[in-house]
VMD Tcl script that draws the C-alpha trace (Angstrom):
set ca {
  {0.04 0.02 -0.03}
  {1.54 3.23 -1.22}
  {1.42 6.12 1.54}
  {2.52 9.58 0.78}
  {2.61 11.93 3.86}
  {3.19 15.74 3.41}
  {4.64 18.03 6.13}
  {6.09 21.40 6.47}
  {3.21 23.83 5.61}
  {2.32 26.65 7.70}
  {1.87 30.49 7.84}
  {4.61 32.82 6.47}
  {5.05 36.59 5.25}
  {5.19 37.34 1.86}
  {8.83 37.06 0.74}
  {9.50 34.17 3.29}
  {10.39 30.55 2.83}
  {9.01 27.22 3.63}
  {10.14 23.59 2.81}
  {7.69 20.85 2.31}
  {8.38 17.30 2.73}
  {6.68 14.23 1.33}
  {7.63 10.99 2.98}
  {6.82 8.04 0.68}
  {6.32 4.27 1.57}
  {4.92 1.09 0.36}
  {7.09 0.36 -2.64}
  {10.18 1.49 -4.41}
  {9.77 4.33 -6.61}
  {12.64 4.09 -9.01}
  {10.57 4.49 -12.26}
  {8.21 7.02 -10.94}
  {7.55 10.59 -11.25}
  {7.01 12.47 -8.18}
  {5.12 15.97 -8.17}
  {3.71 18.69 -6.05}
  {0.31 20.11 -6.74}
  {-1.73 22.87 -5.11}
  {-5.25 23.90 -4.66}
  {-6.44 27.17 -3.46}
  {-10.11 27.72 -2.42}
  {-12.61 27.65 -5.13}
  {-9.94 26.84 -7.77}
  {-8.78 23.68 -9.64}
  {-5.90 21.79 -8.48}
  {-2.77 22.92 -10.52}
  {0.72 21.48 -11.15}
  {3.49 23.13 -9.29}
  {6.65 20.88 -9.92}
  {7.68 17.25 -10.82}
  {10.88 15.21 -10.69}
  {11.96 12.02 -12.11}
  {13.00 9.61 -9.20}
  {15.87 8.37 -10.98}
  {17.93 10.78 -13.12}
  {16.43 13.79 -11.15}
  {14.88 15.62 -14.26}
  {12.79 18.52 -12.99}
  {9.62 20.31 -14.43}
  {8.03 23.47 -12.99}
  {5.06 25.68 -13.67}
  {6.10 29.24 -15.02}
  {4.83 31.10 -12.06}
  {7.28 29.27 -9.56}
  {10.38 28.99 -11.76}
  {13.36 30.59 -9.91}
  {11.44 30.63 -6.67}
  {10.80 26.97 -5.90}
  {13.00 23.97 -6.17}
  {11.90 20.34 -6.08}
  {14.25 17.55 -4.90}
  {14.23 14.18 -3.53}
  {16.44 12.07 -1.34}
  {16.26 8.52 -2.57}
  {17.63 6.90 0.30}
  {15.08 8.39 2.68}
  {12.18 7.87 0.00}
  {11.37 11.62 0.63}
  {10.35 14.16 -1.88}
  {10.96 18.08 -1.05}
  {9.74 21.49 -2.26}
  {11.90 24.38 -1.04}
  {9.71 27.49 -1.67}
  {11.34 30.85 -1.55}
  {10.04 34.42 -2.19}
  {6.60 33.32 -1.42}
  {3.60 35.49 -2.45}
  {0.18 35.70 -1.30}
  {-0.99 33.87 -4.53}
  {1.01 30.75 -3.46}
  {-1.46 30.29 -0.67}
  {-3.02 26.88 -1.20}
  {-3.16 23.16 0.01}
  {-0.15 21.51 -1.36}
  {-0.18 17.96 -2.36}
  {2.34 15.45 -2.93}
  {1.70 12.83 -5.92}
  {3.18 10.01 -7.46}
  {2.95 8.91 -11.23}
  {3.37 5.28 -11.98}
  {6.06 4.28 -14.74}
  {5.59 6.23 -17.78}
  {7.85 7.81 -20.33}
  {5.91 11.21 -20.37}
  {5.71 13.36 -17.18}
  {2.19 14.63 -16.99}
  {1.13 17.80 -15.36}
  {-2.54 16.98 -14.98}
  {-3.89 15.48 -11.79}
  {-5.77 12.58 -13.44}
  {-2.12 11.46 -14.59}
  {-1.03 10.58 -11.00}
  {-1.83 7.31 -9.25}
  {-1.15 8.23 -5.51}
  {-1.79 11.15 -3.61}
  {-1.07 12.44 0.08}
  {-3.58 14.24 2.33}
  {-2.17 17.75 1.79}
  {-0.72 20.44 3.88}
  {-1.79 24.01 4.16}
  {0.46 26.89 3.00}
  {-0.69 30.37 3.80}
  {1.14 33.65 2.56}
  {0.22 36.69 4.34}
  {0.69 40.21 2.62}
}
mol new
graphics top color blue
foreach p $ca { graphics top sphere $p radius 0.5 }
foreach p [lrange $ca 0 end-1] q [lrange $ca 1 end] { graphics top cylinder $p $q radius 0.2 }
display resetview
């Protein structure tokens, strides 16, 4: 049974930083792509960033490029999202997700097989 457990969310002022973590368990993720999505109230869930577990290729939505960094620790089976220069529009529930073996890295939620419970990030102005 795959489990993804996020942590690290909280309240921060604009311009501040947070680091989210996602502890993954239940299988090996060698051929998986791991990603972060977010969902603000009244909005659809949107792609934030993704990383291939092996090789480490990364992908970002345009609005977070240069501010957010996705990474993983293979030995700890943990995914991270370092968020710097946070803006009020980054406020959302952030979800960790795992996409099963695939050649294509998808940026749509339906392409992901496993999800965490989410962690709230609130950025005050």
